[in-house]
C-alpha positions in Angstrom: 16.0 19.3 17.6 16.2 20.7 21.3 13.0 22.5 20.5 11.2 19.3 19.8 12.6 17.6 22.9 11.4 20.5 25.1 8.0 20.5 23.5 7.7 16.7 23.8 8.6 16.9 27.5 6.1 19.7 28.1 3.3 17.7 26.4 4.3 14.5 28.4 4.1 16.5 31.6 0.8 18.0 30.6 -0.6 14.6 29.8 0.6 13.3 33.2 -1.3 16.0 35.0 -4.4 15.5 32.7 -4.4 11.8 33.5 -4.6 12.3 37.1 -7.5 14.7 37.0 -9.4 13.3 34.0 -11.1 10.0 35.1 -14.5 11.5 36.1 -14.5 14.1 33.4 -14.0 11.3 30.8 -17.0 9.4 32.0 -19.1 12.7 32.0 -18.0 13.3 28.4 -19.2 9.9 27.3 -22.5 10.3 29.1 -23.0 13.7 27.5 -22.3 12.5 24.0 -24.7 9.6 24.4 -27.4 12.0 25.4 -26.6 14.6 22.7 -26.7 12.1 19.8 -25.6 13.6 16.4 -24.2 17.0 16.5 -23.6 17.2 12.7 -27.0 15.9 11.6 -25.2 13.0 10.0 -26.3 9.4 10.9 -24.8 7.9 13.9 -23.4 5.3 13.7 -21.7 5.6 10.4 -18.3 4.7 8.9 -15.6 7.2 8.0 -11.8 6.9 7.5 -8.7 8.4 9.1 -7.0 11.4 7.3 -3.7 10.9 8.7 -1.0 8.4 9.6 -1.0 9.6 13.2 -4.3 10.1 14.9 -4.5 10.3 18.7 -7.4 8.4 20.4 -8.4 10.0 23.7 -10.3 8.7 26.8 -12.8 11.5 26.5 -13.8 14.3 24.1 -11.2 16.9 25.0 -7.4 17.5 24.7 -7.4 17.5 28.5 -8.2 13.7 28.3 -5.3 11.2 28.1 -4.3 9.6 24.9 -5.1 5.9 25.1 -3.6 4.9 21.8 -2.5 6.2 18.4 -3.8 5.1 15.0 -0.9 4.9 12.6 -2.6 4.0 9.2 -4.1 6.7 7.1 -7.3 5.5 5.3 -8.3 3.1 8.0 -12.0 2.8 8.4 -13.6 3.6 11.8 -17.1 3.7 12.9 -18.5 6.9 14.5 -20.6 5.8 17.4 -21.2 9.2 19.2 -20.6 12.9 18.7 -19.8 15.7 21.2 -19.1 19.2 19.8 -15.9 18.8 17.6 -15.1 15.2 18.8 -16.2 11.8 17.5 -16.2 8.7 19.4 -15.0 6.0 17.1 -14.7 2.2 17.2 -12.1 0.2 15.3 -12.5 -3.3 13.6 -11.3 -5.0 16.9 -14.0 -3.2 18.9 -11.8 -0.7 20.8 -13.2 2.8 21.0 -12.1 6.2 22.0 -12.4 10.0 21.0 -10.9 11.6 18.0 -10.9 15.3 16.9 -13.3 15.6 14.0 -10.8 17.2 11.5 -8.7 14.0 11.6 -11.6 12.1 10.0 -12.7 11.9 6.3 -16.1 11.0 4.7 -14.0 8.9 2.2 -15.2 5.2 2.4 -12.6 2.5 2.9 -12.9 -1.1 4.0 -10.7 -3.7 5.7 -10.9 -7.2 4.1 -12.2 -9.7 6.7 -10.1 -8.4 9.7 -11.7 -11.0 12.0 -9.9 -13.7 10.0 -6.5 -12.6 11.5 -4.5 -13.4 8.4 -6.1 -16.8 7.7 -7.7 -17.3 4.3 -8.5 -14.7 1.6 -11.4 -12.9 -0.1 -11.7 -13.1 -3.9 -11.9 -9.8 -5.8 -14.1 -10.6 -8.8 -14.4 -9.0 -12.2 -18.2 -8.6 -11.7 -20.9 -9.1 -9.1 -20.9 -12.9 -9.0 -19.0 -15.6 -7.2 -18.7 -17.3 -10.6 -17.0 -14.2 -12.2 -13.3 -14.2 -13.1 -11.0 -13.7 -10.1 -9.1 -10.4 -10.3 -7.1 -10.9 -7.1 -7.0 -12.7 -3.8 -7.2 -10.2 -0.9 -5.6 -11.2 2.4 -7.2 -10.4 5.7 -6.5 -6.8 6.8 -5.9 -5.5 3.3 -7.2 -1.8 3.0 -9.4 -0.9 0.0 -11.2 2.1 -1.4 -14.9 1.8 -1.8 -16.2 2.9 -5.2 -19.8 1.8 -4.6 -21.9 -0.9 -2.8 -25.3 -2.3 -3.7 -26.0 -4.0 -0.4 -24.5 -7.4 -1.4 -21.4 -6.5 -3.4 -18.8 -3.6 -3.1 -16.8 -2.3 -6.0 -13.3 -1.7 -4.7 -10.0 -0.4 -5.7 -7.1 -2.2 -3.9 -3.5 -1.5 -4.6 -4.0 -1.1 -8.5 -6.6 -3.8 -8.7 -10.4 -3.1 -9.3 -13.2 -5.5 -8.8 -16.1 -6.6 -6.7 -16.1 -8.3 -3.2 -18.9 -9.7 -1.2 -20.0 -7.0 1.2 -20.3 -9.3 4.2 -16.6 -10.1 4.0 -15.7 -6.4 4.5 -15.4 -4.2 7.6 -16.2 -0.5 6.9 -19.6 -0.9 5.3 -22.9 -2.1 7.0 -24.6 -5.3 5.9 -27.1 -4.3 3.2 -25.9 -0.7 3.1 -25.8 1.0 -0.4 -22.9 3.3 -1.0 -23.0 5.6 -4.1 
């Protein structure tokens, strides 16, 4: 236990030093990434998901940059909006963005159900691709689902043991009109 406390203190001290020296470097990192475009050859922007329950989001593309917040939900969809070497600038469903190390991201596609609704209302998970199809479940705002496929209008989802189809424009983690195989 003491070992963890000592390491935690060392990291905190290191972050305090990095915060003081990192402002201009963070801006340079953002400008550089915007110029470089895609380092991986993959489309930017694109959606990915978080691999871990603890993902540090940094001000710039380096461990020298300060941590601005921590994601705490594995599987959460995020949008990659820039790349810089082994770092990805991501944006969450609320529009906040920052830099994440590439190995903490997965190509697995997930979605959040209408996060902009802030808990009001629900989205119907249907048995087939039709608003007239039998309802399978009512999904509350913010529910996380796994994407099986999308045809540009409907996504087939797996959500907490339920499978069915939801209208694509009611989901965050897929683009309007995007096909996912």
